[in-house]
N, C-alpha and C positions, 0 to 999 in steps of 0.2 A: 611416899612422895611419888614415887614412878606412874603408881596407878591415879591418880589425882592430875598430871599431866597427859596421861593418855586419854583420861575421860576428856581433859579441857581441848586437846585436837582431834579430840572426835566430835564433838560439839563445830569447833570450829570446820569440819568439813561438812556437818550438816548443814550451818547456816548455810554455806557458799551452794552446796545442791540445790537449796529451797531458794537462793537468789537467782541462781539460775534458771529453776524453773519456773519462778516468776516473772521471770526477764523475758521467756521465750514466750509465755501465754500472754504478759503484756504488748511482746510485739505483734503474735497472729491477733490481739483483740485488738488493737490497734490497726493492721489492715485490713480486719474484718470493718472495724468501725467508718475507717476510711474507704472502703471497696462501697459500703451502706451510704455514706452521703454523697459518694459518688452517682450513685445511682440514683437517689433522688435528687440530687441537684449535679445532672452531667456539666459536665465542661462543655460551655461553646465555643462552638467551631464557626464562626461569622463568615460569610462569603459574601463581599459587598461589589463582587465584580459582572453577577449576574442576573442582579436584582434584588427581591426581598432580602433582608440578611436572614440566615437561618439556624437553627441552634441545633447541635447534632450531637446525639447520647453518645459518646466517643468511650465510655465506661463498657460497654457491651465487648468490646475488643479485647480488654485488660483483664476482664470475668473470663472469656472465651481462651485466652491465653494462658493464665496462672491452673486453669482446669486443665489442659492438655498438659501444662507443666508439674500438677501435681496427682494426674489421675492414669495418664498413658501410660500401658503395660511396658514398654521398652523405650526404656528413659535414652538410650544408646543411639536411638534413631532420631533424638531430639537437636536437630540444630538451629541455632535463635538466627543464623545469618539468611539461612533458606527461608525458614520460618517469616522473616521482615520480607523478600523478596515475592517471596506465595502471598503474600496481605497485599503488597504492591500491585501483583500480577492481577488478583484477584479483581482488587478497586478498578482495574484499568477495562478488565473485559466488561466488568457491570456495566459500560456504556452502549456496549454492541457495536461498536466499531470495529471491524475487523482490521481494519489500518492504522489503529491506534493502541499502540506495540509498547510493554517493558522489557529494555532488553537489560541483562546483568552485565556486569563488567568483561565479562566476558564474550558473552552475544555482542556487544557494543564493537569489540574488539573485530570479533568474526565476519559483522554487518559494515562497518567502514573498509573491510579489505576486497569486498565482494564488491564495492563501489567501484575500485580503482580502475575495474577492465574486463579482462578476460577473467574466466572461471570455470572449473568442472562441472559438469551439469548433463541436463538432455538439449537444453536450446528452448527454452519457452518460458511464457510472462503466465501468472497465474492471478485470477483475482475474483472476488465473491461476487457470484449475479444471485439472486433471488435465494439468499442464504445458504447455496454451494459452492463449492470451491470449482471454477469454472477456467479453462482455461483462454487467454484472450487471445495469444497469438502462439505460433510456432515460430521461432527462427529458420531462413534459409537456408537448407544445407544444413541441417544439425539434427543428430540423433533423432527429435520431436518429428520432425517432419519428416524423415527417412519412412519409422516408423508408421506413419498413417494419421498421426495426431492432428487433429482441426480446430481452428479459433470456435468456440462455443461447444466444446465436449466437457462433461461434467465428470471431475474425478471424484468417484464414490469412497477407493482404498488406495492409500500409498503402502505396497506391500502389504502387510497385513493391517495397517491404521487406517481406523474408518476418519474421514476427513470432517464430518460432522462438525465437531467443536475446537479444529484446530483454525488457531488463526494465520492468516498469511504467511508469515514468517516461520512460522513450524511447520507449515505446509512442504517451501520451499526449502528450508532446512531438512526434510524427511526427502524429499528429491533429489536434491542435489547430492553429488557423492564422487568422489577418486575414478579418473579413465580408469576404464576396462571394468570397473564394476557393473550392475544392472540394477534398474528398479520396475517392480509390480506396479502397473497401474490400473484398476479396475474402473473402464471410461460407460459411461453412460451418453451417448450421440441422442437429440431429436428424434431421429426417423428408427431407433432400432427398436424393438420389443423388448431388449434383454441386454443388459451390460454386456459388456466384452472387456478381456483382459489383454494387454500390451506390456512386454516387455521390453524395456529398452534400453540399450547400454550409453552409460556416462561416457564423455568423451572431454574434450578440452574446447570450449566455447569461445568461436571470434565473432563478434555481431556484424554482419554487413551493415554500413551504411546510407549510401544510395548508390543508385543506377540510374543510367540514360538511355532511352530506346527511340528512335527515329520511327513512325510512325506514319506513312503516306509520306507523301513532298512536305507539308506544311505543317505535322503535327509532332512534337517532341511531350514524350512519358517519361515524365520523371517518379521512380518507386522512391518511397522515401522509408526505410525499415527503423529509425530510430531515430530521437531528436536530438545526438550526443554530441559534445564539444567541436569536434570536428565536423561536424555538418555545415554551418556558413562556410567555412572554405571549400569542402565539396560543392555545397552550391551555387558559390559563387564561379568555379569552374565549367559547370554547367551551364549557368545562363551567360558565360562569355560564347560556350559553344552554340548554343541556340541564337544568340546575336548573328554570330557570325556567318551561321546557316541559312539564316533567312526565315526562320520559323515562326510563325504569326501565331500558331494556336498549341495550348498546353492542356495535358492529362497529369494531373499529382495526386498520384495512387497512394492513398494512405490505408489501405488494408492489411489488415495482420499487424498494423503500426502500433506499440503498446504504449506510446509517449516516447518522455522524457523531462530533458530540460524545458523549463518555462523559458526564460529568455532565448533561448533557440529557436522554439515555436515563435516569440515574439520577432526574433530577428528574422525568420523567416516569412512570416507576413510581410516585414514590413519592402518586400521584393513584389508583392501585391497592391498593398491598402495605402494610399497616399499618406502622407507625413500628417504627422498630428491626429489621424482618427484612432477611435479605440480599436484595439484588436483583443482584450478580456477585462473582465471584471472579476476583481478579490472579493466575494463575499464572507465578512470573517464573523458574521451573526449579531444579535441583536445590540443596540449603543453603539454599535461601532459602526464607522465610518466606511463606506464600499472604496476599493482603491481600485484606478484603471490604472491600465499598463495601453500606451502608447505605440504608433508606428513610428518610426525612429527612418524610415527609407531605406532603400533609394526608390523603391516605388516605380522601377522598367518596365514592370509586367501589367500594371492596375489597367490601361489598355487590352491587353490581348485577350481573345475569348480563351476561357479554361473551365476545365469540372474537375473537380474531387471526386474521388472513387474511395467508399467507406466499407468497411461491412462489420459484423460483430467483434471483430480484433484489434477496430480501430478505437485507441481509450487516451485519455489523458490528454497529453500536448498533441496528438494529433486530431484529438475533439477541436480543441481551443482554434490551432489552426484550420480546420475545416466550416466551424461555428464562425470566425471572422472573417472567411472570404463571402459567405452568402450573405451573412447581416450588411458589409459594409459593399461587396460587388456585385451581389446578387447574382453569385455563384452558382450554379448546380451542382448537389452531391447527388453523385450516383451509385446504387449498390444494394447496400440492407444497413438496417440500424446499428447505431455504433455502440459501442460497449458502455458509455454510462461511464465513467472516473471522471468526475468531475470534480473531485477533493483535495486537499493540498494535505500535504503532512512534514512537520517539520522535527530537525531532531536535536531535544534538548538535553544536554547532557548533565547529569547529576552528578554531587559530591565526592561519590566512590568509585568514578568512572563509569557507573551505568548510566543507562538513559531510556529516555522517552522518547518512542517515535508518536508525534502527535495528530493528528485532525485539527489544522487551525484555520482551513478554511474553504470555502465552495468554488467553482468559477461560472460565470456567467459568459451567455456568449455578447456582445457588443448591445445588443437589443432587449437583455437582461434572462433570457431564458437558461434556467438551471442544466448543468451539465450532467451534474451527478444523478447516478441509476436512471436519469429518462434518456441520455444519449441523444442523438440527431436521427432525426426520420428522415431517409432519403425523399429529394423533391422526383427523382426516378428511381424507383424497385426495379430489382431486377433479381430473381429468384437461382439461387445456385442453381449451375447444369453439372448433370451426371458426367456430361460429354468431355474433352477435351479441350474444348474452345472455351475462351476467358470471353462470356457473354457479357459480363459487365462492362468488358474494358470495351468492347466490339460497341455498345450500345452507347457510351460516351464518345468513341469515333464518329458512329453514326448520327447522336445531335449535334457533334461540332460541326459536321459535313453540313447538314441541312439546314441549320440555323445560323452558320456564318462564313 
């Protein structure tokens, strides 16, 4: 009796084992068949927003995902969230736009903190020019300027990290750091045969906004460092002083100005361009209507003889202002060709507090000239001088005195 009962239980165990094996095999076959069907009939990703609908074979993504999951030697290194973020980052990088970037939640938080104002670093703005990380401009009285870094310098390495494959934000993250620490930058300058290494000590950076200087009897020079939120009030004070002093000629110095907010550039342009005239055009690509931004006045300086100074460090909002004054008022640009940062980025927050910084548009001058990559060519080109004299400023003064 006991022997028969034992045999019965053994049969039950074997049946259970066989059912488990059959279930597992069926599960694997089901996955294989599902993947096989997906490969033959890939799910369609239809994009009707940019032209002809396109069918995308997204099954290859999951095929690669499962191969990694099942084949990678060190399973402890598999972090599914990092894999998702890495996939999104790769997707964004495939666009080839250094200003379109994916931020994880922690990176998003850091980026937003940097927008608040002061930060710790070396005090310069960088961009991508001819596929190379390039200094747009060092700010006045910052470690970068004191170390001798100049607009147009190519940054080949940050410490021991080559910059060729870095995004703008990855480069900035490596350049910035706590006050008192230092960063090594391998710099190539146009006139050098070999790159040179700069060691720059980081500090707390406070960026200046506006300075005014009187040149000769009737010329006021307004040096604008950046288009930040306090510039309108600073410019208003300077405008009042110009009027009270009876000065009738202006030089707007936008050299080494990396830009800032569009609405601030629009506000400053309004002091010159008559109300209702176009300041800049926003081009959001095919199938979308171009958007125009207009002067809101007060146009007090519309009849003042004015010259704008630009160089390779003039970018973004600085180029918008310079382009508007030339197109609408015939103002002459003096100096060197500007940087050519004429694209617009928008930060889009995703559901888990990660975000995308996406290029959504490009800027055109009122006459429809694209600023992006092209920059502005000066009407009067002046080469840099090795002397201590500011030859660009002197040329602008000479022009105003001879023509007005």
